[in-house]
N, C-alpha and C positions, 0 to 999 in steps of 0.2 A: 586817662591821657590817650589821645589818638595814636595809633600805630604810625611809625615814621618810615615811609617808603618813598622812593623817587621813581615812579613808574616809567618815566621817560627813559631812564638809563638803559633798560632792557632793549627797547626798540631802537634807540638812537644808534646803536652799533651797526644797524642795518643801513644807515644813511651814508652818503658820501661825505667827505670832509667839508666840502662847500655847503652842503645842506645843513650839517651840524653847526658850522660857524655862523650861518645866517640866522638860525634859531637862537643860538647863544647870544649873538649881538643884539637881537630884538629884546631878549629877556633882560640883558644888562642895561639897555637903554630905557627900560621900563615900558616898552611898547607891547609886551606880552607877559601874561601871567603864566605860572607853571601849568595850570590846567589848559590854557590855550596852547602852550608849548607841547603838551602831551597830545592834544588833538591834532596839531600840525605834524608832529612826528608820525602819528598813526596814519594821517592822510598821505604823507610822503612815502611811508613804507608800503602802503597799499598801491601806490603808483609804480613802485619798483617791481620789475618782473620777478617772478619766483613765488614760491609757496611759503608763506609765513608760518604755517602750521607744520614746522619741520618734522615733528614727531607723529604727524598724521593722527592726532588725538581725536578729531571729529569722527573718524571711522571706527573708533574703539567702542565695543559694546558696553563696557562699564561706564564710560563717559556718557554715552547716549542714555543709559538707564538712569544715571544720576540726574541729568537734565530733565528727563521725563518725570521722575519721582518728585523733583522740586518744582515742577511746572515752570521751567525756565526755557526761554527761547534765545539762547546765546550762541553766537558763532565765534570760533577761535580766531583771534586776530594774530596771535603769536604763540608758539610753543617751542621750548628748548630745554636742554639740561643746563642748569646753572650751578654755580658753587656758592654755598653759604659758608661763612666762617662763624663758628659758634663762639660762645663766650670764653672758651678755653683756647681759642686760636686754631682749632682743628677745622679743616675743610670738609664740607659735607655736600654731596651732590643732591640736587633737588630737581624734580620734573616741574617746570614752571609753565603755566598756561595763563594767557591774558585774553580776556574777551572785552566786549564793549562795556560790560557791566561789572566785571569782577576780575580779581587776580586769584589764581588757584595754585596750591601746592598738591601735586598728585603723588600717590605712593605706588607700590607694585601693582601691576595689572591695571594701571590708570584709575585706581580708586581715589576719590577726592578725600584728602586729609584735612585741608583747610581752604576756606573761601573767604576772601576779603572783598566786600563791596567797594566799588570805586569811591563812593561818597565817604566811606570810613577811612580810606587810605590817604595819608597826607604825603608820604615820601618813601621811596625805596632807596636804600644806600648800598 
């Protein structure tokens, strides 16, 4: 079974209420798929002034080493600390990174713990 994530949720918090409502309306009317919504949210967040790599992951040596070792050419579209709620209901802080091609969970010192390719991710909740 595919992992269930809704990748739009992490970025949508960066949009204005009007931008979010416009995208939600188009989804509900059937004019936009979730993948199209994600791409729209990504485009809109890139238009918004400010750095989306809030944790400055791109400048970290461990991140750069990982990309080089895996022969990946990915730019960070978004990074932030997020809270995961585990199956016991306990909150756990995670370092979340989103690129054009994948979603990452990073550990201490920006080491990659998990990588989920965008094509394999169905939804983030």
